[in-house]
matplotlib code that plots the C-alpha trace (Angstrom):
import matplotlib.pyplot as plt

x = [189.8, 187.9, 186.2, 188.3, 186.6, 186.6, 187.5, 185.3, 187.3, 186.2, 186.8, 186.1, 183.6, 186.5, 188.4, 185.2, 184.7, 188.2, 187.6, 187.1, 183.4, 183.9, 186.2, 184.1, 180.6, 178.5, 175.7, 173.4, 171.3, 169.1, 165.4, 164.2, 162.5, 165.9, 167.6, 165.1, 166.5, 170.1, 171.2, 174.7, 175.1, 175.8, 175.0, 173.0, 170.1, 169.4, 167.4, 168.1, 164.6, 165.5, 169.0, 167.8, 166.4, 168.5, 172.0, 172.8, 172.5, 175.8, 178.6, 181.9, 184.1, 184.9, 185.5, 182.2, 181.6, 178.5, 176.8, 173.6, 172.4, 174.5, 176.9, 175.3, 173.3, 176.0, 178.5, 176.2, 175.7, 179.4, 180.0, 177.4, 179.1, 182.5, 181.1, 179.9, 183.4, 183.1, 185.8, 183.5, 184.2, 181.9, 181.7, 182.0, 179.3, 177.2, 175.6, 175.3, 179.1, 179.6, 177.2, 179.1, 182.3, 180.9, 179.1, 182.3, 184.1, 184.5, 183.5, 180.5, 181.4, 181.0, 179.0, 175.9, 173.2, 172.0, 175.2, 177.3, 179.2, 177.8, 180.9, 183.5, 181.1, 177.6, 176.2, 173.1, 170.6, 168.0, 165.0, 162.5, 159.9, 160.7, 157.9, 157.8, 160.1, 162.5, 163.4, 164.0, 166.0, 168.1, 168.9, 169.8, 172.0, 173.9, 174.5, 175.6, 178.8, 179.6, 181.6, 179.8, 179.4, 178.7, 175.9, 173.5, 170.8, 167.8, 165.1, 161.9, 158.5, 156.5, 154.3, 154.8, 158.5, 158.1, 156.7, 158.9, 162.2, 161.4, 160.5, 163.4, 165.9, 164.3, 164.5, 168.0, 169.6, 170.6, 170.0, 167.3, 168.8, 166.1, 162.9, 161.4, 158.4, 158.4, 156.5, 155.9, 159.5, 160.5, 164.0, 165.7, 169.2, 170.6, 173.8, 174.9, 175.3, 176.7, 174.2, 172.0, 168.6, 166.3, 163.6, 160.4, 160.2, 163.3, 166.9, 166.4, 163.5, 163.9, 163.2, 163.1, 160.1, 158.3, 155.7, 153.6, 152.6, 149.6, 147.9, 149.0, 147.3, 149.4, 148.2, 148.9, 152.3, 153.3, 152.4, 154.3, 157.6, 157.2, 157.0, 159.9, 162.1, 161.2, 162.0, 165.3, 166.2, 165.8, 168.4, 165.9, 166.3, 163.3, 161.9, 159.2, 157.6, 155.6, 153.0, 150.1, 149.0, 151.9, 154.2, 153.0, 154.9, 158.2, 157.6, 160.0, 158.6, 161.0, 159.7, 161.8, 161.9, 160.6, 158.6, 155.0, 152.0, 148.6, 147.3, 150.5, 150.5, 146.9, 147.8, 150.7, 148.4, 145.7, 148.0, 149.8, 153.5, 155.4, 154.7, 153.7, 150.6, 149.3, 145.8, 144.2, 142.2, 139.5, 138.7, 140.8, 138.6, 139.7, 143.4, 142.9, 143.2, 146.8, 147.9, 146.3, 148.0, 151.4, 150.8, 149.9, 153.0, 155.3, 153.8, 154.2, 157.7, 156.9, 159.2, 157.7, 157.0, 159.9, 162.3, 161.0, 161.8, 165.3, 165.8, 164.6, 167.1, 169.9, 169.1, 169.3, 165.6, 165.2, 162.7, 161.5, 159.2, 157.1, 158.2, 154.9, 152.8, 155.1, 154.6, 150.8, 150.7, 153.3, 155.9, 159.6, 162.5, 163.8, 160.7, 161.4, 163.3, 166.9, 167.5, 164.7, 165.4, 163.1, 161.8, 159.0, 157.1, 160.1, 161.8, 158.8, 158.4, 162.1, 162.0, 158.7, 160.1, 162.9, 160.4, 158.3, 156.0, 154.6, 152.1, 149.8, 149.1]
y = [68.9, 67.9, 64.6, 62.2, 61.0, 57.3, 55.9, 53.1, 50.4, 49.1, 45.9, 45.0, 42.2, 40.1, 40.4, 39.7, 36.5, 35.3, 35.6, 32.7, 33.3, 31.2, 33.8, 36.8, 38.1, 39.1, 41.6, 41.4, 44.6, 43.5, 43.1, 39.5, 39.0, 39.7, 37.2, 34.5, 33.7, 34.8, 34.1, 34.4, 31.4, 32.3, 36.0, 37.9, 39.5, 42.9, 45.0, 48.7, 49.3, 47.3, 48.7, 50.7, 47.6, 44.7, 46.1, 44.9, 41.4, 41.8, 40.0, 41.8, 38.7, 38.8, 41.4, 42.5, 42.9, 44.7, 44.1, 45.4, 45.2, 48.1, 49.1, 52.4, 51.5, 49.1, 52.0, 53.9, 50.8, 50.1, 53.7, 53.2, 50.0, 51.6, 54.4, 51.6, 50.0, 47.3, 46.3, 46.9, 46.9, 47.9, 45.7, 48.0, 47.5, 45.2, 41.9, 43.1, 43.2, 40.1, 38.1, 39.1, 37.8, 34.4, 34.1, 34.6, 31.9, 28.3, 27.1, 27.9, 30.1, 28.5, 31.3, 30.8, 28.8, 25.7, 25.3, 23.3, 20.5, 17.1, 15.6, 16.6, 16.4, 17.0, 20.4, 20.7, 23.5, 24.1, 25.7, 24.6, 27.2, 29.3, 30.3, 30.7, 31.8, 31.4, 27.7, 27.9, 31.1, 29.6, 26.5, 28.7, 31.0, 28.1, 26.2, 29.4, 29.5, 25.8, 23.9, 21.5, 18.0, 19.4, 17.6, 19.4, 18.0, 20.2, 20.0, 22.1, 22.2, 24.0, 21.6, 23.4, 22.8, 19.2, 20.4, 23.5, 21.7, 19.2, 21.9, 24.1, 21.2, 20.3, 23.9, 24.7, 21.5, 20.4, 16.8, 15.9, 12.7, 12.0, 13.5, 12.1, 13.4, 12.2, 13.5, 16.8, 17.4, 17.4, 16.1, 16.6, 15.7, 17.7, 17.5, 20.7, 20.3, 22.8, 25.6, 25.6, 26.7, 23.9, 24.5, 22.5, 24.0, 24.7, 25.4, 29.0, 29.6, 32.5, 32.0, 35.5, 36.7, 40.0, 41.4, 44.5, 45.7, 48.0, 47.5, 49.3, 46.8, 45.2, 41.6, 41.8, 43.4, 40.7, 38.0, 39.9, 39.9, 36.3, 35.2, 37.5, 36.2, 32.6, 33.2, 34.9, 31.9, 29.7, 31.8, 33.7, 37.3, 39.1, 42.6, 44.2, 47.1, 49.4, 51.7, 53.9, 52.8, 50.4, 53.3, 54.0, 50.8, 52.5, 55.8, 56.5, 57.3, 60.2, 63.3, 64.8, 68.5, 68.8, 71.4, 70.4, 72.1, 72.0, 68.9, 67.0, 68.0, 66.7, 63.4, 63.1, 63.8, 61.3, 58.4, 56.1, 56.9, 53.6, 50.0, 50.7, 52.6, 50.1, 48.8, 45.4, 44.8, 43.2, 43.4, 46.5, 47.5, 51.1, 50.0, 47.2, 44.5, 45.3, 45.3, 41.8, 40.5, 41.8, 40.3, 36.9, 37.0, 37.8, 35.1, 32.4, 33.5, 34.9, 37.7, 41.2, 43.0, 45.4, 42.4, 40.8, 44.0, 44.1, 40.4, 41.0, 43.8, 41.7, 38.9, 41.1, 41.7, 44.7, 47.2, 49.7, 52.7, 53.8, 57.3, 58.2, 57.2, 59.2, 62.3, 61.8, 61.3, 63.9, 61.6, 62.5, 60.2, 61.8, 60.4, 56.8, 54.2, 53.3, 50.8, 51.9, 52.7, 54.7, 53.2, 53.4, 51.1, 50.0, 48.9, 46.7, 45.3, 44.5, 42.6, 40.9, 39.6, 37.8, 36.3, 33.1, 34.5, 38.0, 38.7, 41.7, 42.3]
z = [247.1, 244.0, 243.5, 241.5, 238.4, 238.0, 234.6, 233.2, 231.5, 228.1, 226.1, 222.5, 221.7, 220.3, 223.6, 225.6, 223.6, 224.5, 228.3, 230.7, 231.6, 234.7, 236.2, 235.7, 236.4, 233.3, 233.7, 230.7, 230.6, 227.7, 228.1, 229.0, 225.6, 223.9, 226.2, 225.4, 222.0, 222.4, 226.0, 227.4, 229.7, 233.3, 232.8, 235.4, 233.5, 235.0, 232.5, 232.6, 234.0, 237.1, 237.7, 240.7, 242.5, 241.3, 241.1, 244.6, 243.3, 241.5, 243.5, 244.1, 244.2, 240.5, 237.8, 236.3, 232.5, 231.5, 228.1, 226.5, 222.9, 221.4, 224.2, 225.1, 228.2, 229.4, 229.6, 232.0, 234.1, 234.3, 235.4, 238.2, 239.3, 239.3, 241.6, 243.9, 244.1, 241.5, 239.1, 236.1, 232.3, 229.5, 226.4, 223.4, 220.7, 223.0, 222.0, 218.4, 218.1, 220.2, 218.0, 214.8, 216.5, 217.4, 214.1, 212.2, 214.2, 213.1, 216.5, 218.6, 221.6, 225.0, 226.6, 224.5, 226.3, 224.5, 222.5, 224.9, 223.3, 224.2, 222.8, 220.2, 217.3, 218.6, 219.8, 221.9, 221.3, 224.0, 222.3, 224.9, 225.8, 222.8, 220.5, 216.7, 215.1, 218.0, 217.7, 213.9, 214.3, 217.0, 214.9, 211.9, 213.9, 215.5, 212.2, 210.4, 212.4, 212.1, 209.4, 207.1, 208.7, 212.1, 214.0, 216.3, 218.6, 219.3, 221.9, 221.6, 223.2, 220.6, 218.7, 215.4, 215.6, 214.4, 211.1, 210.9, 211.3, 208.5, 206.1, 207.1, 206.6, 203.3, 202.0, 203.2, 202.2, 205.7, 206.8, 209.3, 210.7, 213.3, 214.7, 217.9, 219.9, 223.5, 226.6, 225.0, 223.9, 220.2, 219.7, 216.3, 215.1, 212.2, 210.1, 208.5, 204.7, 202.2, 202.0, 199.0, 197.8, 197.1, 194.6, 193.9, 190.5, 188.4, 189.2, 188.1, 190.4, 192.8, 196.5, 197.8, 199.8, 199.6, 202.0, 201.4, 204.8, 204.2, 207.6, 210.8, 213.1, 215.8, 215.2, 211.5, 212.1, 214.5, 211.9, 209.2, 211.2, 212.5, 208.8, 207.8, 210.5, 209.6, 206.0, 206.9, 209.1, 206.0, 204.2, 202.0, 201.0, 202.5, 201.5, 203.6, 201.8, 204.1, 202.7, 203.9, 207.4, 207.6, 207.8, 211.4, 212.4, 211.3, 213.1, 215.9, 219.3, 219.5, 217.9, 215.1, 214.5, 210.9, 209.1, 208.3, 207.0, 208.8, 207.1, 207.7, 211.3, 211.7, 210.1, 212.6, 215.5, 214.4, 213.5, 216.1, 216.6, 216.6, 217.6, 221.2, 219.9, 217.4, 217.9, 217.1, 213.9, 216.1, 219.8, 220.3, 223.2, 223.4, 223.7, 226.2, 223.5, 222.5, 226.2, 226.6, 223.5, 224.7, 228.1, 226.7, 224.4, 227.2, 229.5, 226.7, 225.9, 222.5, 221.4, 221.5, 218.3, 219.0, 219.4, 216.2, 214.3, 215.7, 214.9, 211.4, 210.9, 212.4, 210.0, 206.9, 206.3, 204.0, 205.5, 202.8, 203.4, 200.4, 199.6, 197.8, 200.8, 203.1, 201.0, 201.1, 204.9, 205.8, 207.2, 206.9, 206.9, 210.1, 211.9, 211.1, 213.1, 212.2, 209.5, 207.1, 203.5, 201.2, 197.9, 195.3, 193.1, 191.1, 194.4, 195.2, 191.6, 191.5, 194.7, 193.7, 190.4, 192.4, 194.8, 194.7, 197.4, 197.7, 200.4, 200.9, 204.6]

ax = plt.figure().add_subplot(projection="3d")
ax.plot(x, y, z, "-o")
ax.set_aspect("equal")
plt.show()
């Protein structure tokens, strides 16, 4: 007799959002740095890298719903669980799809940590232990799905949040009702107002932001994406224009089969492929410096560069690769990560003319 193939059930992000999360077990297969900013309350976080050792932690007393960022890995994990006798279901589209569902709602979904209703009008956002731009991004994401007049109360532990939240409210038109610092915790109360762009110059002033990313250094790249995410959280249109050595940031770790001449192949061999291979502008120490920086970021709860890039794309940051520089350095579009568009000098000038800040990094 042949072995019966077990079918893995699937559910849409909309159907998933309608479930009673108290009656199911949620396995969140995203990496810990992804969960820091956008956590699903009550979910069991088991990154794909720990499936082999931690899968036995999943209880069998409730139906299991598996979610990852895009729905690809979660399908494989759900299949493994089914093989082990679990009642497992894959969430189609993953957290990316789920986030769109809850962002389009007039109410904040109960599963998101830090968004529990304190009463009928106030919503609590727990941004403690998050690092820039995490607290501001979390506030912006929460308010985006709420009707005007909604009140949120935020608690954060990063000292810079006291300044950031004042500027953010001023520039987005939301009302900062109170700001209190007590025993290392910054507490802010905010009322959502009708979204508007506040200008310190004229009503016609543009508030877009444009970054030219020329450097391929890890530290400068991290700074670029922190500022890009912060600007996007303030509702600004952000364009990041990558040229020359900055193009290495956008190279995919997966090798693409493309035809190159000898010089182009040599460029490809000598240049770093993707974010994991970037060095520091100072104290690189033969590659030890970047590892130290990443370790410190992880320990302090700062999003990894890879997560910052994904967050930027999710918040509409426009990532443009300079076609001319690509031609010089022998880089093909097939070698770039997803979500990158090609552009030239007119693309940059056009974005720059609509911006009140243009940075060369």
